[in-house]
N, C-alpha and C positions, 0 to 999 in steps of 0.2 A: 438491426439486421440479424436474422436467425441464421445460425451456422449449421443448418441441416443439409450439408453438402455431401458429395460423394466421398467415400473414405480416402480416395487418393488425394483429396484436397480441393479447395475452391478453384473455379476456373480463373486462372491467374495470368493468362497470356493473351486475353482478348484485345482486339484493337478497340479502344474506347472512343467515344465521340470526340470530334475535334473540339478543343476548348475545355475538355474535362480537366486537364492539368492546369494548375496555376502557373503563371509566368515564372521563369527561373528568377532567383534573387539577383539583385543588382550586383552583389558581391558574394561570391561563393565562399570566400574566406571569413566572412563575418560570423561572429558568435553572438547569437541572440541572448541578451542578459537574462531574460525571463526563463530561458530553457537551461542554461549552463550554471554550474556551481559558481559561487562568487569569486573564488581565487583562480578560476580558469581564464587564461589570457593567451593571446598569440604574440610571440616575440618578434623582434625585428627581422629575424631570419625566416619567419613564416611558421616556425614550429610552435605548437600549442604546449603550454605548461599548466600544471595544477600545483598549487602550493609552492610555486617557484621551481618545480622540477619539470623539465621537458619530457614529453611523452616518449620520445625516442630513448631517453635514458631509462624511463620506467619499463619500457618494453624489453630492453636489454636485460634489466635486472630481474623482472618478474614474469616475463613472457606474455604471450597473448593466446587466446582471449583472456581478459582480466577486467574486473571491476575496480575502478579507482574512486575512492570516496573522500570528499573534501571534509575533513573533520571540523575545520573552522566553520564551514557553512552549516554543517549538521548542528553544532552547538549553538550557533547564532539563531537558527530556526527554533530550536528548543526554547531558548530564552524569549524569543518573540512571542511564541504561543503562551508561555507562562505569564509574561508581562501583560499580554492582551487580555487574558481572562482574569488575572489578579488573584489575590488570596481567597476571595469568596467563591471560587469555582475550582474544579479539578480538571487537569489535562492528563489523559491517559494515552501514552504513545501506543499505537496498535502494532504489537510485535509481529503480526503476520506479514507486514510489509517487508521487513528485514530485521532479523534479530541475531545478535552475537553477544558474547560476554563483554566485549569492548563497548558495544552500543549500550548495553545495560548500565555500565559504569558511567558513560556520558550522560545518560538520562538521569541517573541518580544525582550526579554532580550538578546538573542544570536544573534540578528541582521538579522533574516530571515524574508522573506515575506510569505504570505499565499495564497494558491489557494483553493477556495471553489467552490462547484457545486450545492448548494441548498440554499433555504431560511433559513433552520435550521442551516446549517454550517455558513452562513453569520451572523445570529443572534448570534451564539456562539462566532464568531470572534470579532464582535463589542462589545458584552457584556463583553468580557474579556479584552478589551482595545487595540486591534490591530488597529492602525490607518488605516482608510479606504483607503488611498492612497497606502498602502502596501498590498492591497488585490486584487487578480484577481478572476473574477467570470466566471466559466465554466458551461457547461451543454448543451445537445443537444436539450432540449425543455424547456427553461426557461419560467415560467409563466409571465403574464403581471404584477402580483403583485411582483414577484421576481425582474424583471427588474426595476420596479419603485423604490423598496427599495434599489437596488444596485446603481442606478443613483443618487437617493436622498442622499444616504449616502456618495457619492463621491468616490466610489471604483476606484482604480488606473487603472484597465483594465477590460473590458468585452470581452470575447472571443466569437466571432460570429460564429455560427455553421450552419447557413442556410440562404437562401435568405429572409425568413420570419423574422428572427431575425434582419437582417440588418435594415429593415423598422421599426420593433417594437422598437428597441433601439433608433433609430434616432428620431422617433416621441415622445417617452417618454422624451428624453433629451431636445428636442426643447420645449415641453410643460413645463418642469421644468426650462427652461432657462439655460440649461447646454450644454457643448460640451464634449461629453463622449469619452475618449480614448478607442480604440478598436483594437483587432487583429482579423484576419480571420483565422479560423482553416481549413487547407486543408488536404486532404488525398492524399498522394504522391505515392500510389501504391507499397509501401515497406512493406512486411510482416515480422515482426521479428520472429526469431526462438523461438516460444513460443506456449502455448496451444491455440487451435483454438478460444476459447471463450474470450481470453484476448489479442489477436493480433488485433490492432485497426487501422492500416494504409492501409490495402488492401482496394480495392474500394467497395467490397460488404459488407458494414456495416453501422451502423447508424451515425457514427461520421463524422463531417467535410464536406467540399465541395471539390469534386474531381478536381484534376488538369486536368484530361482528359476532352476532349471536350470543352475546354475553359471556363468551369464553374467557376473555381477559378478566372480567369482573369476578368470575368464578375462581380463576387462578389466584386472584388477590384474596378472596375469602378463605381459600384453603391455606395459603401461606400464612395469613394472620392467625389461623387456628392452631398452627403447629408450634410446639414449644422450642424446637430446635432451630427455628428461623426467626430472624429479625428483619422483617420487610422494611427496607429504607427508601425504595423508590421504584420508578418505572423507567425502562430502557426502550429506546426506539432508534432504528437505523434505517434510513430511506434509500440508500444506494451508494454509488461510488462515482468519482470523477465529476463532482457537481460544482458548477461555477456560480450559482446564485443561491439565495436563501429562501426562495418562495416555497419550495417543497417543505422546508423546515417549519414555515409558518403554519401550513395546513396540519403537519404532523403534531406540532406543539398544541394547536387548538384541540385536537382529538385526545392527546395524552392528558392535557389539563382537564378535559371533560371527564376522563377516567379518575383523575385525582379528586375532582369534586364529588363524583359518585362515591368514592371510597370514604371521603369525609362525611357525606350525608348518610351513608348506610352503616358505617362502622365507627364513626366519631374519631377517625384517625386522619391527620394531615401528613402524608408521606413527605419527608424532607428533601428528597432528591429526584432529579430528572436527568437522565443521560440521553443526549441527542445523537449519540453515535459519532461516526466519522464521515468519510466519503468526500471531503472537500478536494477539489481537483487541482492539478498542476498543469503547467505548460509543457506540452510535448512537441508542438509544432508552432511556427509563427501564426498568430491569430488567436491562440488560446489565451484567455484572459482571466487567470485565477485571482481571487480576492486575497488581500493581505490579512493576517491574523487579527489585527485590531479592528478591521471592518467587520469580519465575521463575528468577533466577540460582541461588538456593539449591537449588531443586528440580532444575534441570538438572545442576548440579555433583554433587549427591547421587546422581542416577540414573546418571550416567556413572561416577562413582567406585565405586558398588556393583557395576555390571556388570563393570567392569574388574577389580575385586578378585576377583570370582567366577571370571573367566576367567584370572586369573594374569597380567594385563597392567598395565603402568604406565598411569596415567591420562593420556590425551592432552590437548593444548591444545584447549579448546573455542572454537568460533566460533558466533555467532548473527547473524541478518540481519533485525533489525526495520526495517520501513519504515513501514507503516501505523501501528504502535504509537508511532512518534515523530511523524510529520507529520500523521496523521489528525485528532487532536483540536485541532490548533493553528490550524485555519482554518475559516471559515464562508463560505458563498456568500450574497451580498446580492442580493435581487431587488426589483423594483418590481411591485406588483399592477397588472394591466391590466384584466381583466374578471372579473366574479363572476356565476356562473350557477347559481342554485338549481334542483335537480331534486327536486320534491316526493316525499317518501317514500324518497328515496335519500340524497343528499348534495349539497353545494355544490361546484361546480368553480371553483377559483381559478386563473386563468391569469396567468403571470408572463412577464417579458421574456427568459427563458432557456429551459432545458428539457434534453432528452436530449443536446443538443450540448455542454453543460457538465457534465452528470452522467448518464452512460449506465448507471450501476450499477443503478438501479431497474428499467429495462427489461431489462438483460442478466442480472442475478442475482436479480431480485425483492427487491432490498435495501430495508431499512427505514431511514427517516430521521425526524428530528424537525423541527419548524418553529415559529417564534415571530414574532409581531408585534413589531417592534423600533423603529419610528419614533415611537411614542407609547404612552401608557397607555390601557387600556380595562378597564372593569368589565362589559362586555356578556356575555351568556350564551354558553356554548360552542357552536360550530357545527361539525358533522361535515363535514370538508372533504377534497378531493383537490386537491393542488397540481400543476398541469400546465403544460407548456411551450407554445410557440407554433409547434411544428413540425407538419408534415402527417403525423402518425402517431397513431393512437388509443392506442398504447402509450407516448406521450410523457408520462411521469409522473415527477415529481420526488419527491413524498411521497404515497404511496398513500392512507393514512388518517391524518388528524390532526384535532385540534380547534383552531380559530381563533376569535377573538371574532366574534360575529354582526354587529357594526357595521363589520367590515372593509370598506374602500372602495378603489376605484381610486386609485392614487397612494401608498397605504401601502407601507412597506418591510417585507418579511418576510425572515428569515434562516434558512438551513438549516445547522446546525452539523455538525462532524466531516466536512468535505469536503476536508480537506487531502490525502488519499490517493486516487489513482485517479479523480480528477475532472478537474483540468486536464491530467493526464498522459494521459487517455483522451479528451480533448475532440476534437470533430470540427467540420467545416464543413458539416454537413448543412443543406440549404436555403440554402447559402452564408452560414450564420451566421458571425459574427465571434467567434473565441475570446476569452473575457474575460481581463482582466489579473489578475495576482497582485500584490497590494499588501502589503508588509511594514509592520507597525505596531509601534512600540516607543517607550515613554516620551514620548508626546505627538507623535511625528513619524511620518509615513507616506511611503513611497516605493515607486514601481513597481519590481518586480524582474523581471517579465515583462509587457511592454506589451500593451495591447489590440490585436488585429489590426484592420486597416483594409481597406476595399474595394480599395485600391491593392495591398495585400498579396495579396489573392485574384487580382487581375488580373495581377499580376507573374508568376504561375506559368502563366497561360493564354496560350500562345504564338499563339493565334488560328488 
């Protein structure tokens, strides 16, 4: 769906055809285990808890809106990805999904590497103690300063995204007396079945160097010729929120074709292939993501089969899960402010956050679930739209959902699967204060990213 809508936002209050909405769930209080973090549970009194702490207590201590992250779940998902791919492959957590110093320490302790794509992410990683050799540096327009910081720090990989970057990184590495390991990101002409704005491997987009027209082959030739670079592999990323591996099969076929050409023309077998990230998670009932061990098995088989057919040794595989690790581990807790029934349409439920803490619904038409979490209710289902408090008609958190008809101001509702691309894309629109991220584990909660204050906003305003 293209978002070329009127600046005031999409048409959001139309009467849709009868039968457009799915039937309400049989139990409005149920928590779909595919969507919620593993320690989230509803108690006997109807109150939902995470890590053994009721959300009512969390709201009292930390306020709303706030992101609550299940540390046990996050660590378990890190271990699952590391174990699935094994010691013969590399798992790089995609820091863009959500990054903090606490998260970096968890990644380090659980044996994962880290993918960063800005100077700020690199600083966070190094400051938190991630060894530079376990960091890969991404981005389609790295500044000269960012490249110098990365090379000087000794990052394990820099992913080259253009012909200009090949030269920039090589010259920087030579000046610093280094030989920098690099991969070349290529666009393979495969478009994953995903939203237009987050499909990243078709050719008409800003990322990577196209395989078409021999551009990728020329990039390889140039990288191999420069003393400051050690070309170790090819990188490909085909999209986001992907539920199957068929797109990876086509991408791997084309990338391995490039590896064969490199071997035939230059006598070099590149030892690595990075298949990127983009594996999906469950946001709503019916979403069916694959488990890490299924993904690992499929990708190893795909690459092995393609390399055997091309007469190549199987390279070391890297993957970059971000959303697939952190996405399901967190939920956003809101307090209901106003409730506005529109006869014949739906009921608008306004909360104390909105597009400033979750832009994905407005930006990508993303779908989320929502549940009443502060009490039990046996009221009838009410077709609802959860909206924020910002001055935009497109300020929608959950477009269509069923909530209990006795929902009232002051109730707490929670939107699950907000660990990825919510706090990391949060804004100060309307001078909103970005919410805190609170890690919860074994009955204890602690702030890992504090709530912004008005003093924080004014500190940047030089008057």
